[in-house]
C-alpha positions as CSV (number, residue, x, y, z in Angstrom):
1,M,19.2,-77.0,124.3
2,Y,18.3,-75.4,121.0
3,L,20.8,-77.6,119.1
4,L,19.6,-80.7,120.9
5,R,16.0,-79.9,120.0
6,N,16.8,-79.4,116.4
7,Y,18.9,-82.6,116.4
8,R,16.0,-84.5,117.7
9,L,13.7,-82.9,115.1
10,I,16.0,-83.9,112.3
11,C,16.3,-87.5,113.7
12,N,12.4,-87.7,114.1
13,G,12.2,-86.5,110.3
14,F,14.6,-89.4,109.4
15,Q,12.7,-91.8,111.5
16,Q,9.3,-90.8,109.8
17,K,10.9,-91.2,106.3
18,N,12.3,-94.6,107.3
19,F,9.0,-95.7,108.8
20,L,7.1,-94.8,105.6
21,N,9.7,-96.7,103.5
22,R,9.2,-99.7,105.8
23,V,5.4,-99.5,105.6
24,A,5.7,-99.4,101.8
25,A,7.8,-102.6,101.9
26,I,5.5,-104.3,104.3
27,R,2.5,-103.4,102.1
28,T,4.0,-105.2,99.1
29,I,4.4,-108.5,101.1
30,H,1.5,-108.6,103.5
31,G,-0.9,-109.8,101.1
32,T,0.6,-113.2,100.5
33,G,1.1,-116.5,102.5
34,A,0.2,-117.4,106.0
35,A,0.0,-113.8,107.1
36,E,-2.7,-113.1,104.5
37,D,-4.7,-116.2,105.6
38,A,-4.5,-114.8,109.2
39,L,-5.5,-111.4,108.2
40,D,-8.5,-112.6,106.1
41,Q,-9.9,-114.1,109.3
42,L,-9.1,-111.2,111.5
43,K,-9.7,-108.2,109.2
44,D,-12.6,-106.9,111.3
45,I,-10.2,-106.2,114.2
46,A,-7.0,-105.6,112.3
47,V,-4.9,-102.5,111.4
48,T,-2.7,-102.9,108.3
49,P,-0.1,-100.7,106.5
50,D,-2.9,-99.6,104.2
51,Q,-4.0,-97.4,107.1
52,P,-0.6,-95.5,107.7
53,E,-1.6,-93.3,110.5
54,L,-3.4,-95.9,112.5
55,Y,-0.7,-98.4,111.8
56,K,2.1,-96.2,112.9
57,D,0.3,-95.8,116.2
58,A,-0.4,-99.6,116.4
59,V,3.1,-100.7,116.0
60,E,4.8,-98.0,118.2
61,I,6.8,-99.5,121.0
62,Y,8.9,-97.8,123.8
63,N,12.3,-98.9,122.5
64,P,12.9,-97.9,118.8
65,A,16.0,-100.1,118.9
66,Y,13.7,-102.8,117.9
67,S,11.4,-101.0,115.5
68,Y,13.4,-102.0,112.4
69,E,10.8,-104.7,111.5
70,H,7.0,-104.4,111.7
71,P,4.2,-107.0,111.4
72,P,1.9,-107.2,108.4
73,F,-1.0,-106.2,110.8
74,V,-1.9,-105.6,114.4
75,A,-5.1,-107.1,115.8
76,F,-7.1,-105.1,118.4
77,P,-9.4,-107.6,120.2
78,N,-12.3,-106.1,122.0
79,N,-13.2,-109.0,124.4
80,T,-12.0,-112.4,125.3
81,D,-13.7,-114.1,122.3
82,D,-11.6,-111.9,120.1
83,I,-8.3,-112.9,121.9
84,K,-9.3,-116.6,121.6
85,R,-9.9,-116.1,117.9
86,C,-6.5,-114.5,117.4
87,L,-4.7,-117.3,119.0
88,Q,-6.7,-119.9,117.2
89,V,-6.0,-118.3,113.8
90,A,-2.4,-117.9,114.7
91,T,-2.1,-121.5,115.5
92,K,-4.0,-122.8,112.5
93,T,-2.1,-120.6,110.0
94,G,1.4,-121.2,111.6
95,V,1.9,-117.4,112.2
96,R,3.7,-116.3,115.3
97,V,2.2,-113.7,117.6
98,A,3.4,-111.1,120.1
99,V,1.2,-109.6,122.8
100,K,1.4,-105.9,123.5
101,S,-0.1,-104.3,126.7
102,G,1.8,-101.0,127.0
103,G,4.6,-101.8,124.7
104,H,7.4,-101.2,127.1
105,S,9.3,-104.4,126.6
106,F,13.0,-103.1,126.7
107,A,14.0,-106.1,124.5
108,G,11.3,-105.4,121.9
109,Y,9.2,-108.5,122.6
110,S,5.9,-106.5,122.3
111,S,6.3,-106.5,118.5
112,T,7.3,-109.0,115.9
113,D,8.4,-109.0,112.3
114,A,6.7,-109.6,108.9
115,K,6.2,-113.3,109.7
116,G,3.8,-112.7,112.6
117,F,1.2,-110.3,113.9
118,V,0.7,-108.3,117.2
119,I,-2.2,-108.8,119.5
120,S,-2.6,-105.3,121.0
121,L,-4.9,-105.2,124.2
122,K,-5.3,-101.4,123.8
123,N,-9.2,-101.7,123.5
124,M,-9.4,-103.8,126.7
125,S,-8.5,-101.2,129.4
126,K,-11.4,-101.2,131.8
127,V,-10.7,-100.5,135.5
128,E,-13.3,-101.5,138.0
129,L,-13.3,-100.8,141.8
130,K,-14.9,-102.9,144.4
131,G,-14.4,-102.1,148.1
132,N,-10.6,-102.5,148.6
133,T,-9.9,-104.2,145.4
134,V,-9.5,-103.1,141.8
135,T,-9.8,-105.2,138.6
136,A,-7.8,-103.9,135.7
137,Q,-7.8,-105.3,132.1
138,A,-4.4,-106.0,130.7
139,G,-4.6,-103.2,128.2
140,A,-4.9,-100.6,130.9
141,C,-2.0,-98.6,132.2
142,W,-1.2,-97.7,135.7
143,G,-2.4,-94.1,135.1
144,D,-5.9,-95.6,134.5
145,V,-5.6,-97.4,137.8
146,Y,-4.3,-94.4,139.8
147,S,-7.0,-92.2,138.2
148,A,-9.8,-94.6,139.3
149,V,-8.5,-94.8,142.8
150,D,-7.4,-91.1,143.3
151,Q,-10.6,-90.1,145.0
152,T,-10.9,-93.0,147.2
153,S,-9.1,-93.7,150.5
154,Y,-6.9,-96.4,148.9
155,V,-3.7,-96.5,146.7
156,A,-2.5,-99.2,144.4
157,V,1.0,-100.6,144.6
158,G,2.1,-100.1,140.9
159,G,4.7,-98.6,138.5
160,C,6.2,-95.2,138.9
161,V,5.5,-94.4,135.2
162,P,1.7,-93.9,134.7
163,C,1.8,-94.9,130.9
164,V,3.3,-98.4,131.5
165,G,0.9,-101.1,130.9
166,I,-0.5,-103.4,133.6
167,G,0.2,-106.6,131.7
168,G,3.9,-107.0,131.3
169,Y,4.7,-105.0,134.6
170,I,2.7,-107.1,137.0
171,L,3.7,-110.5,135.3
172,G,7.4,-109.5,135.9
173,G,6.8,-108.9,139.6
174,G,6.6,-105.2,139.6
175,Y,8.5,-103.1,142.2
176,S,7.2,-99.7,143.2
177,M,8.1,-96.8,145.4
178,L,5.2,-98.2,147.7
179,S,6.6,-101.7,147.7
180,R,8.7,-101.4,150.9
181,A,5.8,-100.1,153.0
182,Y,2.6,-101.3,151.5
183,G,2.9,-105.0,151.1
184,G,5.7,-105.7,148.7
185,L,5.7,-106.1,144.9
186,A,2.6,-105.4,142.7
187,C,2.3,-109.2,142.0
188,D,2.0,-109.7,145.8
189,K,-1.1,-107.7,145.8
190,A,-2.7,-109.9,143.1
191,L,-5.7,-111.8,144.3
192,A,-6.6,-113.3,140.9
193,F,-5.6,-113.4,137.2
194,T,-7.8,-114.2,134.2
195,M,-6.0,-115.6,131.2
196,V,-6.8,-117.0,127.7
197,T,-4.7,-120.1,127.3
198,A,-2.0,-120.1,124.6
199,D,-4.0,-122.4,122.2
200,G,-6.9,-119.9,122.5
201,K,-9.3,-122.6,123.7
202,D,-10.0,-121.6,127.2
203,L,-10.6,-118.6,129.5
204,V,-9.2,-119.6,132.9
205,K,-8.9,-118.0,136.4
206,A,-5.8,-118.3,138.5
207,S,-5.8,-117.6,142.2
208,A,-5.0,-119.2,145.7
209,T,-7.9,-121.7,145.1
210,E,-7.9,-122.1,141.3
211,N,-5.0,-123.2,139.0
212,Q,-2.6,-122.6,141.8
213,D,0.4,-123.5,139.8
214,L,-0.4,-120.9,137.2
215,F,-1.2,-118.3,140.0
216,W,2.3,-118.9,141.5
217,A,3.9,-118.6,138.1
218,L,2.2,-115.5,137.0
219,K,3.6,-113.6,140.0
220,G,6.9,-112.8,138.4
221,C,7.3,-115.1,135.5
222,G,7.4,-112.4,132.9
223,G,4.8,-111.7,130.0
224,G,4.2,-113.9,127.0
225,N,5.0,-117.2,128.6
226,F,1.7,-119.0,129.4
227,G,-1.1,-117.3,127.5
228,V,-2.7,-113.8,127.2
229,L,-3.6,-112.0,130.3
230,V,-7.1,-110.5,130.3
231,D,-7.2,-108.9,133.7
232,V,-5.9,-109.0,137.3
233,T,-7.6,-108.2,140.6
234,L,-5.4,-106.4,143.1
235,E,-5.8,-105.8,146.8
236,L,-5.6,-102.0,147.5
237,S,-3.8,-100.3,150.5
238,P,-5.0,-97.6,152.7
239,R,-3.6,-94.3,151.4
240,P,-1.8,-91.4,153.3
241,N,-2.9,-87.9,153.0
242,Q,0.3,-86.8,151.2
243,F,3.2,-88.4,149.3
244,I,6.4,-86.6,149.9
245,W,9.5,-86.4,147.7
246,S,12.7,-84.8,148.5
247,R,16.1,-85.0,146.7
248,I,19.7,-85.1,148.0
249,T,22.4,-84.2,145.6
250,Y,26.1,-85.0,145.8
251,D,28.3,-83.0,143.3
252,T,31.7,-84.3,143.8
253,A,33.2,-87.8,143.5
254,E,34.4,-87.5,147.1
255,D,31.0,-86.6,148.4
256,S,29.3,-89.3,146.1
257,E,31.5,-92.0,147.7
258,Q,30.6,-90.9,151.2
259,G,26.9,-90.8,150.2
260,F,27.1,-94.3,148.8
261,N,28.9,-95.6,151.8
262,S,26.3,-93.9,154.1
263,V,23.6,-95.7,152.3
264,G,25.5,-99.0,152.2
265,K,25.9,-98.9,156.0
266,S,22.2,-98.1,156.6
267,L,20.6,-100.6,154.3
268,N,19.2,-102.9,157.0
269,S,18.3,-100.0,159.3
270,F,16.3,-97.8,157.0
271,P,12.6,-97.7,158.0
272,K,10.5,-99.6,155.5
273,E,8.4,-96.4,155.1
274,L,11.4,-94.8,153.2
275,N,12.0,-95.5,149.6
276,L,15.4,-94.2,148.5
277,D,16.2,-94.4,144.9
278,M,19.7,-93.5,143.8
279,A,21.0,-92.5,140.5
280,I,24.3,-91.3,138.8
281,H,23.7,-89.1,135.8
282,G,25.9,-88.5,132.7
283,Y,23.0,-86.5,131.1
284,F,23.7,-83.1,132.5
285,G,27.4,-82.5,131.5
286,K,28.8,-83.6,134.9
287,K,28.5,-86.6,137.1
288,T,25.9,-86.1,139.8
289,L,24.7,-88.5,142.4
290,T,21.2,-88.0,143.5
291,L,19.1,-89.6,146.3
292,D,15.4,-89.4,145.8
293,A,13.5,-90.1,149.1
294,V,9.8,-90.9,148.8
295,Y,7.6,-91.3,151.9
296,S,4.3,-90.2,153.3
297,D,3.2,-87.7,155.9
298,I,2.2,-90.5,158.3
299,H,5.8,-91.7,158.5
300,E,7.6,-88.2,158.1
301,D,9.3,-88.0,161.4
302,K,10.7,-91.5,161.4
303,V,12.0,-91.0,157.8
304,K,13.6,-87.6,158.4
305,A,15.7,-89.0,161.2
306,S,17.2,-91.6,158.7
307,L,17.8,-89.0,156.0
308,E,19.7,-86.7,158.5
309,A,22.0,-89.6,159.4
310,L,23.3,-89.7,155.8
311,H,26.4,-87.9,154.7
312,P,25.0,-84.4,154.0
313,G,24.6,-83.3,150.4
314,S,22.5,-80.5,149.1
315,E,18.9,-81.2,149.9
316,S,16.0,-79.7,147.9
317,P,12.8,-78.6,149.6
318,P,10.3,-81.5,149.8
319,Q,7.5,-81.7,147.3
320,M,4.0,-82.8,148.5
321,F,1.3,-84.5,146.5
322,A,-2.1,-85.4,147.7
323,S,-2.7,-87.2,144.3
324,Y,-0.6,-90.4,143.7
325,L,-1.3,-90.0,139.9
326,E,0.1,-86.5,140.0
327,F,3.1,-87.6,142.1
328,T,4.0,-90.5,139.7
329,T,3.5,-88.2,136.8
330,E,6.1,-85.9,138.1
331,Y,8.5,-88.5,139.6
332,S,8.6,-90.4,136.3
333,K,10.3,-87.3,134.8
334,R,13.1,-87.1,137.3
335,H,15.9,-88.3,135.0
336,G,14.7,-86.6,131.9
337,F,13.3,-89.8,130.3
338,V,10.5,-90.0,127.8
339,H,8.2,-92.9,127.8
340,H,7.1,-93.2,124.3
341,E,9.0,-94.1,121.1
342,V,11.6,-91.4,120.6
343,E,15.1,-92.7,121.3
344,P,16.7,-96.1,121.0
345,I,17.8,-97.4,124.4
346,Y,19.8,-100.2,125.9
347,V,19.2,-101.5,129.5
348,K,21.4,-104.0,131.5
349,G,21.4,-104.7,135.3
350,T,21.3,-107.0,138.2
351,M,19.9,-106.9,141.8
352,I,22.2,-106.6,144.6
353,D,21.9,-107.5,148.4
354,S,24.5,-105.1,149.6
355,L,26.6,-102.0,148.7
356,P,30.2,-102.6,149.9
357,P,32.9,-99.8,150.1
358,L,34.6,-101.1,146.9
359,L,31.5,-100.7,144.9
360,A,30.8,-97.3,146.4
361,K,34.2,-96.2,145.3
362,Y,33.8,-97.7,141.9
363,F,30.4,-95.9,141.3
364,A,31.6,-92.6,142.7
365,Y,34.6,-92.4,140.4
366,I,33.2,-94.1,137.3
367,E,33.7,-92.4,134.0
368,I,30.0,-92.4,132.8
369,P,29.2,-91.5,129.2
370,P,26.9,-88.4,128.8
371,E,24.1,-90.6,127.3
372,C,24.0,-93.1,130.2
373,L,22.4,-93.3,133.6
374,L,23.2,-95.6,136.5
375,E,20.1,-96.2,138.6
376,F,19.5,-98.0,141.8
377,V,15.9,-98.8,142.7
378,H,15.2,-99.4,146.3
379,M,13.9,-102.8,147.3
380,G,13.8,-104.5,150.7
381,G,11.1,-103.8,153.3
382,D,7.9,-105.7,152.7
383,I,9.4,-107.4,149.6
384,T,11.4,-109.5,151.9
385,Q,8.4,-110.9,153.8
386,Y,8.1,-113.6,151.3
387,S,10.7,-116.5,150.6
388,A,12.5,-116.9,147.3
389,T,10.1,-119.7,146.3
390,A,6.8,-118.1,147.5
391,T,6.2,-116.6,144.1
392,A,8.0,-117.0,140.7
393,F,9.9,-113.7,141.4
394,P,12.9,-115.2,143.3
395,F,15.2,-112.2,144.5
396,R,13.4,-111.4,147.8
397,S,16.6,-110.5,149.6
398,A,17.6,-107.8,147.2
399,Q,18.2,-104.3,148.7
400,Y,18.6,-102.6,145.3
401,S,17.9,-103.3,141.6
402,F,20.8,-101.8,139.7
403,Y,20.8,-101.1,136.0
404,T,22.4,-99.0,133.3
405,Y,20.1,-97.1,131.0
406,G,21.7,-95.8,127.9
407,R,20.3,-93.9,124.8
408,F,21.9,-93.8,121.4
409,H,21.4,-92.3,117.9
410,D,23.9,-94.1,115.8
411,H,26.0,-97.3,115.6
412,E,29.0,-95.8,117.3
413,Q,26.9,-94.5,120.3
414,R,25.2,-97.8,120.5
415,E,28.5,-99.7,120.8
416,E,29.7,-97.2,123.5
417,V,26.4,-97.7,125.5
418,E,26.5,-101.5,125.4
419,R,30.1,-101.6,126.1
420,F,29.8,-99.3,129.2
421,A,26.6,-101.2,130.5
422,T,28.3,-104.5,130.1
423,S,31.4,-103.3,131.9
424,A,29.3,-101.9,134.9
425,Y,27.3,-105.1,134.9
426,E,30.3,-107.3,135.1
427,T,31.9,-105.3,137.8
428,V,28.8,-105.6,140.0
429,K,28.3,-109.3,139.2
430,N,32.0,-110.0,140.2
431,S,31.6,-108.0,143.4
432,G,29.8,-110.9,145.1
433,C,26.7,-108.9,145.9
434,A,24.8,-109.6,142.7
435,L,21.7,-111.9,142.8
436,G,20.2,-112.0,139.4
437,S,18.4,-109.7,136.8
438,Y,15.0,-108.3,136.8
439,V,12.9,-109.9,134.0
440,N,11.0,-106.7,133.3
441,Y,14.5,-105.3,132.2
442,M,14.8,-108.1,129.7
443,D,18.1,-108.1,127.9
444,R,18.8,-110.0,124.7
445,H,22.5,-110.0,125.4
446,L,22.3,-111.7,128.8
447,K,24.0,-115.0,129.1
448,N,22.4,-117.9,130.9
449,W,19.3,-115.7,131.1
450,G,16.9,-118.5,132.4
451,H,18.8,-118.7,135.7
452,N,19.6,-114.9,135.8
453,F,15.9,-114.0,135.5
454,Y,14.3,-116.8,137.6
455,G,17.0,-118.1,139.9
456,V,15.9,-121.2,141.9
457,N,12.5,-121.1,140.5
458,Y,13.5,-121.8,136.9
459,P,13.1,-125.6,136.9
460,R,9.5,-125.4,138.4
461,L,8.6,-122.7,135.9
462,C,9.7,-124.9,133.0
463,E,7.5,-127.6,134.2
464,I,4.6,-125.3,134.5
465,K,5.2,-123.7,131.2
466,Q,5.3,-127.2,129.5
467,K,1.7,-127.7,131.0
468,W,0.3,-124.5,129.8
469,N,2.2,-123.5,126.7
470,P,4.5,-126.3,125.4
471,L,7.6,-125.3,123.5
472,G,7.0,-125.9,119.9
473,Q,3.2,-125.8,119.9
474,G,1.0,-122.9,119.1
475,S,2.2,-119.5,118.1
476,L,2.9,-117.7,121.4
477,H,6.6,-118.0,121.6
478,F,9.8,-115.8,121.6
479,Q,13.5,-116.1,122.1
480,Q,13.7,-115.9,125.8
481,E,10.5,-117.6,126.7
482,I,10.7,-120.0,129.7
483,G,12.2,-123.3,128.7
484,S,13.8,-122.0,125.5
485,S,17.4,-123.1,124.7
486,W,18.2,-119.9,122.8
487,E,21.3,-118.0,124.0
488,P,22.9,-114.9,122.7
489,N,25.9,-115.2,120.4
């Protein structure tokens, strides 16, 4: 642990030096051309490399694998008029923009290079409660929402990491530990969205009665496609008295295979009140399968019967939380992750509708690198009450969202992580139980990404995209935007 800590300190030192060198390089070019024209019109809300400490915070993103290029400036709108101005200036000057809510885009799309600028929504983070609804601005994070509702009789269906931003998460669908029992995905709880159009001209509402096509599309289309999200109004759910978390661990490959098989056989009989996330760790020096069971005091008896039917592993004493904010804060640490810019990462995965014995054996005996983690996030339950075409999120029959999470510090490690993640992905895809990939785990290496992210809904999304943010017009565009012909090499 001591050596690891010192290694990270050394790495952080190199990263700091490299960052300062990049800032110096950006400072020499940011005063010319289209970017200068844009900055001149937005300097009252802009942070530039001439303000190193502010700039460092402004350009920080979750995945440093995409921190090698930085924009000449970051704009911090304070209201919708500022957002409109940013988009209008970008269009007029021909400068591309990226939008940043929490900065957790795995593929780095919440930042851009020296030819563009970032619109950071950090200053627009208000959360307002009204009865059984909450309206959160796109710059808020889930911790802000959980804090606002923590003293009420309600809970919000949202992310398990409190520092993740509202914007990108909910636009991609947003599954949660509460999704199975409390109404489905976060986007299923959305009653209305407010958005600035991509050309910066209009502020529009999208709901079941206004701009219904946009309302449908924003429920799972992914961020950055149609405009800039200003806020979302969510229906809240009645909360239990306590949230309970217990962990079952399998230490051997044989036990792990039996554990996987037990889960696979029970997929359609688990009560929806049980959320059972699974993971195989390489982080701890040995392969360990863990099952993290999350449920509430209201459903404790029903859930315990299901857990007891699983192949027995070693079970830790349940932890109980009256506060959902406190629970998510602890739960988000369960794999030793950090949720700010520290280590470059690579994520690749697919959703599955079953867990057959052949896959159980494959995962139980897989040689997992020490810097990797395989995770299975529980779906099903109330997520399946909607059809594949009810919202833009198409994979309603999925029982688990599987992905490989790998971290690296050099080129050799990066190649190992990407090779392992791709191998695991291909094995699952070829097993016959894969459905498609989760757009919030966007992967720049994914082939045929339009179909893989959006399934049967992709043609309709392309039509709606052409109406609200046509390809080749304006400045709100990126490689894997809906309708793009871009494919990885």
